[in-house]
NUPADO-75850 format. One line per 5 residues: their letters; for each residue x negated, y negated, z of N, C-alpha, C, O. Coordinates in Angstrom, 1 decimal. Layout:
BEGIN
a> X/Y/Z/X/Y/Z/X/Y/Z/X/Y/Z; ...
***
This chain:
BEGIN
xxxxx> 64.8/-109.9/-82.8/64.1/-109.0/-82.8/63.1/-109.1/-81.5/62.6/-110.2/-81.1; 63.0/-108.1/-81.1/62.2/-108.2/-79.9/61.0/-107.3/-80.3/61.3/-106.1/-80.6; 59.4/-108.0/-80.3/58.5/-107.7/-80.5/57.4/-107.4/-79.2/57.7/-108.0/-78.3; 56.6/-106.7/-79.1/55.8/-106.6/-77.9/54.8/-107.3/-78.6/55.0/-107.4/-79.8; 53.5/-107.8/-78.0/52.6/-108.8/-78.3/51.8/-107.9/-78.9/51.1/-108.6/-79.6
xxxxx> 51.3/-106.3/-79.0/50.8/-105.4/-79.6/51.3/-105.5/-80.6/50.7/-105.9/-81.6; 52.4/-105.0/-80.6/53.0/-105.1/-82.0/53.0/-106.4/-83.3/52.8/-106.2/-84.5; 53.5/-107.6/-82.6/53.0/-108.7/-83.2/51.5/-108.9/-83.5/51.2/-109.9/-84.2; 50.8/-108.3/-83.2/49.2/-108.3/-83.7/48.9/-107.4/-84.4/47.9/-107.6/-85.2; 49.6/-106.2/-84.4/49.4/-105.1/-85.7/50.0/-106.2/-87.0/49.4/-106.7/-87.9
xxxxx> 50.9/-106.2/-86.8/51.6/-106.9/-88.2/51.0/-107.9/-88.7/51.0/-108.0/-89.9; 50.2/-109.2/-87.8/49.9/-110.2/-88.2/48.4/-109.6/-88.5/47.8/-110.1/-89.4; 47.8/-108.8/-88.0/46.3/-108.3/-88.3/46.5/-107.6/-89.7/45.8/-108.1/-90.6; 47.0/-107.0/-90.0/47.8/-106.2/-91.1/47.9/-107.1/-92.6/47.5/-106.9/-93.7; 48.8/-108.1/-92.1/49.1/-109.0/-93.3/47.4/-109.9/-93.5/47.1/-110.1/-94.7
xxxxx> 46.6/-110.2/-92.7/45.1/-110.8/-92.8/44.5/-109.6/-93.6/44.1/-110.0/-94.7; 44.3/-108.4/-93.3/43.5/-107.4/-93.8/44.0/-107.3/-95.4/43.1/-107.2/-96.3; 45.3/-107.4/-95.8/45.6/-107.1/-96.9/45.6/-108.3/-97.8/45.8/-108.1/-99.0; 45.2/-109.6/-97.2/45.5/-110.7/-98.1/43.7/-110.3/-99.4/42.7/-109.7/-99.0; 43.9/-110.9/-100.5/44.9/-111.6/-100.8/46.1/-111.4/-101.2/47.0/-112.2/-101.4
xxxxx> 46.0/-110.0/-101.4/47.6/-109.5/-102.0/48.4/-109.7/-100.6/47.9/-110.2/-99.6; 49.9/-109.2/-100.7/50.8/-109.3/-100.0/50.6/-107.7/-99.0/50.2/-106.6/-99.4; 50.9/-108.0/-97.8/50.7/-106.7/-97.3/52.2/-106.2/-96.5/53.1/-107.0/-96.4; 52.3/-104.8/-95.9/53.8/-104.7/-96.2/53.4/-103.5/-94.7/52.3/-103.0/-94.3; 55.0/-103.4/-94.0/54.9/-101.9/-93.1/56.4/-102.1/-92.6/57.1/-103.1/-92.7
xxxxx> 56.6/-100.9/-92.1/57.7/-100.5/-91.5/58.1/-100.8/-89.8/57.3/-100.6/-88.8; 59.4/-101.2/-89.8/59.6/-101.4/-88.2/60.8/-100.3/-87.6/61.9/-100.5/-88.0; 60.5/-99.4/-87.0/61.4/-98.6/-86.1/61.9/-99.1/-84.8/61.4/-99.7/-83.8; 63.1/-98.5/-85.0/63.9/-98.6/-83.2/65.0/-97.8/-83.3/65.1/-96.8/-84.0; 65.9/-98.3/-82.3/67.0/-97.5/-82.3/68.1/-98.0/-82.8/68.1/-99.2/-82.9
xxxxx> 69.3/-97.4/-83.2/70.7/-97.9/-83.7/71.4/-97.9/-82.6/71.0/-97.2/-81.6; 72.6/-98.5/-82.6/73.6/-99.0/-81.3/74.6/-99.1/-82.6/74.7/-100.2/-83.3; 75.4/-98.0/-82.9/76.2/-97.6/-84.0/75.4/-97.6/-85.3/74.6/-96.7/-85.4; 75.7/-98.7/-86.4/75.2/-98.6/-87.7/74.0/-99.7/-87.7/73.4/-100.0/-88.8; 73.8/-100.3/-86.5/72.9/-101.6/-86.4/72.0/-101.3/-85.4/72.5/-100.8/-84.4
xxxxx> 70.5/-101.7/-85.5/69.7/-102.0/-84.8/69.7/-102.8/-83.7/70.0/-103.9/-84.1; 69.4/-102.7/-82.3/69.8/-103.4/-81.2/68.7/-104.5/-81.1/68.8/-105.3/-80.1; 67.7/-104.7/-82.1/66.8/-105.6/-82.5/65.2/-105.4/-81.6/64.1/-106.0/-81.9; 65.5/-104.2/-80.6/64.4/-103.9/-79.9/63.3/-103.0/-80.9/63.7/-101.9/-81.2; 62.1/-103.4/-81.3/61.1/-102.8/-82.3/60.2/-101.4/-81.0/59.6/-101.5/-79.9
xxxxx> 60.3/-100.3/-81.7/59.8/-99.3/-80.8/58.3/-99.1/-81.7/57.4/-98.6/-81.1; 58.2/-99.4/-82.9/56.9/-99.4/-83.4/56.9/-100.3/-85.0/57.7/-100.2/-85.9; 55.7/-101.0/-85.0/55.5/-101.5/-86.1/54.4/-100.7/-87.1/53.3/-100.5/-86.6; 54.5/-100.3/-88.0/53.7/-99.4/-88.7/53.0/-99.8/-89.8/53.7/-99.5/-90.8; 51.7/-100.5/-90.2/51.4/-100.6/-91.4/51.5/-99.8/-92.2/51.2/-98.6/-91.8
xxxxx> 51.8/-100.0/-93.6/51.7/-99.0/-94.6/51.1/-100.0/-96.0/51.1/-101.2/-96.1; 50.6/-99.1/-97.0/49.8/-99.5/-98.5/51.0/-100.3/-99.6/52.0/-99.8/-100.3; 50.6/-101.2/-99.5/51.4/-101.9/-100.7/51.1/-101.4/-102.2/50.3/-102.0/-103.0; 51.8/-100.4/-102.4/51.6/-99.6/-103.6/51.6/-100.9/-104.7/51.0/-100.9/-105.7; 52.1/-101.6/-104.4/52.1/-103.0/-105.7/51.2/-103.5/-105.7/51.2/-104.4/-106.6
xxxxx> 50.0/-103.6/-105.1/48.7/-104.0/-105.0/49.0/-105.4/-105.6/48.4/-105.6/-106.7; 49.6/-106.3/-105.2/49.7/-107.7/-105.8/50.0/-108.6/-104.7/50.5/-108.4/-103.6; 49.6/-109.9/-105.2/49.5/-111.0/-104.3/50.8/-112.0/-104.3/50.8/-113.2/-104.0; 52.1/-111.2/-105.0/53.3/-112.1/-105.3/54.3/-111.1/-105.1/55.5/-111.5/-105.1; 54.1/-109.8/-104.9/55.3/-108.6/-104.4/55.1/-107.9/-103.4/54.3/-108.4/-102.6
xxxxx> 55.5/-106.8/-103.2/55.2/-106.0/-102.5/56.0/-104.5/-102.5/57.2/-104.6/-102.7; 55.6/-103.5/-102.3/56.2/-102.2/-102.3/55.8/-101.2/-101.4/54.7/-100.6/-101.5; 56.8/-100.9/-100.6/56.2/-99.8/-99.5/56.0/-98.4/-100.0/56.9/-97.6/-100.5; 54.4/-98.0/-99.9/54.1/-96.5/-100.5/55.2/-95.5/-100.0/55.7/-95.4/-98.9; 55.4/-94.9/-101.1/56.5/-93.8/-100.5/56.4/-92.7/-99.6/57.2/-92.4/-98.8
xxxxx> 55.1/-92.1/-99.8/54.2/-91.6/-99.0/54.5/-91.9/-97.6/54.9/-91.1/-96.8; 54.3/-93.3/-97.3/54.3/-93.9/-95.8/55.5/-94.0/-95.7/55.9/-93.3/-94.7; 56.5/-94.5/-96.3/57.8/-94.5/-96.0/58.6/-93.0/-95.1/59.3/-92.9/-94.1; 57.9/-92.1/-96.2/58.4/-90.7/-95.7/57.9/-90.4/-94.5/58.6/-90.0/-93.5; 56.4/-90.5/-94.3/55.7/-90.3/-93.1/56.5/-91.0/-92.1/56.9/-90.4/-91.1
xxxxx> 56.7/-92.5/-92.2/56.9/-93.3/-90.9/58.4/-92.7/-90.5/58.8/-92.6/-89.4; 59.3/-92.3/-91.8/60.9/-92.0/-91.2/60.8/-90.5/-90.6/61.7/-90.0/-90.0; 59.7/-90.0/-90.7/59.9/-88.7/-90.2/59.5/-88.6/-88.6/60.1/-88.1/-87.7; 58.1/-89.4/-88.5/57.6/-89.8/-87.2/59.0/-90.4/-86.2/59.4/-89.9/-85.1; 59.4/-91.3/-86.8/60.6/-92.1/-86.0/61.8/-91.0/-85.8/62.2/-91.0/-84.6
xxxxx> 62.5/-90.0/-86.7/63.2/-89.5/-86.1/62.8/-88.4/-85.4/63.7/-87.7/-84.8; 61.5/-88.1/-85.3/61.0/-87.3/-84.5/61.3/-87.3/-82.6/61.5/-86.6/-81.7; 61.0/-88.8/-82.9/61.1/-89.6/-81.6/62.5/-90.4/-81.1/62.6/-91.1/-80.2; 63.5/-90.0/-82.0/65.1/-90.3/-81.8/65.4/-91.7/-82.5/66.5/-92.3/-82.4; 64.3/-92.0/-83.1/64.4/-93.3/-83.8/64.9/-93.5/-85.2/65.5/-92.5/-85.6
xxxxx> 64.7/-94.6/-86.0/65.2/-94.7/-87.1/64.2/-96.0/-87.8/63.5/-96.8/-87.1; 64.1/-96.0/-89.2/63.5/-97.1/-89.8/64.5/-98.3/-89.9/65.4/-98.3/-90.8; 64.4/-99.2/-89.0/65.2/-100.4/-89.2/64.9/-101.5/-89.5/65.7/-102.4/-89.3; 63.7/-101.8/-90.2/63.3/-103.2/-91.2/62.0/-102.7/-91.7/61.5/-101.6/-91.8; 61.4/-103.9/-91.9/60.3/-103.8/-92.8/59.8/-105.6/-92.7/60.4/-106.7/-92.6
xxxxx> 58.4/-105.2/-92.9/57.6/-106.9/-92.8/56.9/-106.8/-93.8/56.4/-105.8/-94.2; 57.0/-108.1/-94.5/55.8/-108.4/-95.5/54.7/-109.7/-95.5/54.8/-110.5/-94.6; 54.2/-109.8/-96.2/53.5/-111.3/-96.1/54.0/-112.0/-97.1/54.6/-111.4/-98.0; 53.8/-113.5/-97.2/53.8/-114.5/-98.2/52.6/-114.9/-97.8/52.2/-115.3/-96.6; 51.5/-114.7/-99.4/50.1/-115.6/-99.0/50.3/-116.9/-99.0/49.9/-117.6/-98.0
xxxxx> 51.1/-117.5/-99.9/51.3/-118.8/-100.4/52.5/-120.0/-100.0/52.6/-121.2/-100.1; 53.4/-118.8/-99.5/54.7/-119.7/-99.6/55.1/-119.9/-98.1/54.1/-119.9/-97.4; 56.5/-120.2/-97.4/56.6/-120.3/-96.3/57.3/-118.7/-96.1/57.5/-118.0/-97.0; 57.7/-118.4/-94.8/58.2/-117.3/-94.3/59.6/-117.2/-94.3/60.5/-117.2/-93.4; 59.6/-117.2/-95.7/61.4/-117.4/-95.9/61.6/-116.7/-96.9/60.9/-117.0/-97.9
xxxxx> 62.7/-115.5/-97.2/62.9/-114.8/-98.2/63.1/-115.4/-99.4/63.8/-116.4/-99.4; 62.3/-114.8/-100.8/62.3/-115.5/-102.0/63.3/-114.6/-102.4/63.8/-113.7/-101.7; 63.8/-115.1/-104.0/64.6/-114.6/-104.2/64.1/-113.6/-104.9/65.0/-113.2/-105.7; 63.2/-112.9/-105.0/62.9/-111.2/-105.2/63.1/-110.7/-104.0/63.8/-109.7/-104.0; 62.6/-111.1/-102.5/63.0/-110.5/-101.7/64.4/-110.2/-101.4/64.8/-109.2/-100.9
xxxxx> 65.0/-111.5/-101.6/66.9/-111.0/-101.6/67.2/-110.1/-102.3/67.7/-109.0/-101.9; 66.7/-110.4/-103.7/67.5/-109.3/-104.4/67.1/-107.7/-104.3/67.7/-106.7/-104.6; 65.9/-107.8/-103.8/65.4/-106.1/-103.4/65.8/-105.6/-101.9/65.7/-104.5/-101.6; 66.2/-106.6/-101.2/67.0/-106.4/-100.1/68.1/-105.4/-99.9/69.3/-105.6/-100.1; 67.7/-104.1/-99.5/69.0/-102.7/-100.1/69.5/-102.5/-99.0/70.6/-102.0/-99.3
xxxxx> 69.3/-102.7/-97.4/69.9/-102.3/-96.4/70.3/-103.8/-95.6/69.5/-104.4/-94.9; 71.1/-103.9/-95.7/72.2/-105.2/-94.8/71.9/-104.9/-93.2/71.6/-105.8/-92.5; 71.9/-103.8/-92.8/71.3/-103.6/-90.9/70.1/-104.0/-91.0/69.9/-104.8/-90.1; 68.7/-103.8/-92.0/67.6/-103.8/-91.7/67.3/-105.5/-91.5/67.7/-106.5/-92.0; 66.3/-105.3/-90.5/65.7/-106.5/-90.1/64.5/-106.8/-91.0/63.9/-105.8/-91.3
xxxxx> 64.0/-107.8/-91.5/63.4/-108.4/-92.7/62.7/-109.3/-91.8/63.3/-110.2/-91.2; 61.1/-109.0/-91.7/60.3/-109.9/-91.1/59.3/-110.5/-92.3/59.0/-109.7/-93.1; 58.8/-111.5/-92.5/57.9/-112.1/-93.5/56.9/-113.0/-92.3/57.2/-113.6/-91.3; 55.6/-112.8/-92.8/54.5/-113.4/-92.1/53.8/-114.4/-93.8/53.4/-114.1/-94.9; 53.8/-115.4/-93.1/53.5/-116.7/-93.8/51.9/-117.0/-93.7/51.4/-117.0/-92.6
xxxxx> 51.1/-117.1/-94.7/49.6/-117.1/-94.4/49.3/-118.3/-95.0/48.1/-118.7/-94.8; 50.0/-118.9/-95.7/50.1/-120.3/-96.0/49.4/-121.6/-95.8/49.0/-122.4/-96.6; 49.4/-121.4/-94.0/48.9/-122.6/-93.5/47.7/-121.9/-92.1/47.6/-120.7/-91.8; 47.1/-122.8/-91.8/46.2/-122.1/-90.7/46.3/-121.1/-89.7/45.4/-120.4/-89.4; 47.9/-121.0/-89.2/48.0/-120.1/-88.6/49.6/-119.1/-88.8/50.7/-119.7/-89.0
xxxxx> 49.6/-118.0/-88.9/50.4/-117.2/-89.4/51.8/-118.0/-88.7/51.9/-118.7/-87.7; 52.7/-117.6/-89.4/54.3/-117.9/-89.1/55.0/-116.6/-89.3/55.0/-116.1/-90.4; 55.6/-116.2/-88.3/56.5/-115.0/-88.4/57.9/-115.4/-88.3/58.2/-116.0/-87.3; 58.7/-115.1/-89.2/60.3/-115.1/-88.9/60.9/-113.7/-89.3/60.3/-112.8/-89.9; 61.9/-113.8/-89.0/62.9/-112.3/-89.3/64.3/-113.0/-89.7/64.8/-114.1/-89.3
xxxxx> 64.7/-111.8/-90.8/66.1/-112.0/-91.4/67.1/-111.2/-91.6/66.5/-110.1/-91.8; 68.3/-111.1/-91.8/69.0/-109.9/-92.3/69.7/-110.5/-93.4/70.3/-111.6/-93.4; 69.6/-109.7/-94.6/70.0/-110.0/-95.7/71.2/-109.1/-96.3/71.4/-107.8/-96.2; 72.1/-110.0/-96.8/73.4/-108.9/-97.1/73.9/-110.0/-98.0/74.1/-111.2/-97.7; 74.1/-109.1/-99.6/74.9/-109.7/-100.4/74.4/-110.9/-100.9/75.0/-111.6/-101.7
xxxxx> 73.0/-111.2/-100.5/72.4/-112.7/-101.3/72.3/-113.2/-99.9/71.3/-113.9/-99.8; 73.4/-113.0/-98.6/73.3/-114.0/-97.8/72.2/-114.2/-96.7/72.2/-113.2/-96.0; 71.5/-115.0/-96.5/70.4/-114.8/-95.6/70.8/-115.5/-94.1/71.2/-116.7/-93.9; 70.5/-114.5/-93.1/70.9/-114.9/-91.5/69.3/-114.9/-90.9/68.7/-113.8/-90.9; 68.6/-116.1/-90.2/67.8/-115.5/-89.5/68.0/-115.0/-88.1/69.1/-115.3/-87.5
xxxxx> 67.1/-114.3/-87.7/67.3/-113.4/-86.7/66.1/-113.7/-85.4/64.9/-113.3/-85.4; 66.4/-114.3/-84.8/65.0/-114.9/-83.7/64.3/-113.8/-83.1/64.9/-112.7/-82.8; 63.1/-114.0/-82.9/62.0/-113.0/-82.3/61.6/-113.5/-81.4/61.2/-114.6/-81.4; 61.7/-112.6/-80.3/61.0/-113.0/-78.7/60.1/-111.6/-78.8/60.2/-110.4/-79.2; 58.7/-112.6/-78.0/57.6/-111.7/-77.9/57.9/-110.9/-76.6/58.5/-111.5/-75.7
xx> 57.6/-110.0/-76.3/57.5/-109.0/-74.8/56.2/-108.6/-74.4/55.3/-108.2/-75.2; 56.1/-108.7/-73.4/54.6/-108.3/-72.5/53.9/-107.3/-73.4/52.9/-106.8/-73.0
***
């Protein structure tokens, strides 16, 4: 997954803004066939309608808005991010159970330690595969 430094700052900042609840947002990008090429064109903060420190739900209105804006630019929603306020940046059993699209990128920001830890994954049929994150200027 390729993020710009600005996108990285938006993601991490939104996670701190949402603390002590989990924060979430959507990732947009281009598809090559049925899968993202990994380059993120936008990282859009969303409301966690679950308003919970242990789970997240991207607000339906936010999802629809981001999807429409992305499609207007020729992009697609290609993933989601959320924070883990007290655990590692690794998919929880709930994250795995709720991962509905095996082509999506699932980024997790751990706020457990002093500095945020951001990792990304693809999740398909319960299998978790880490995806490297590259920061670009």
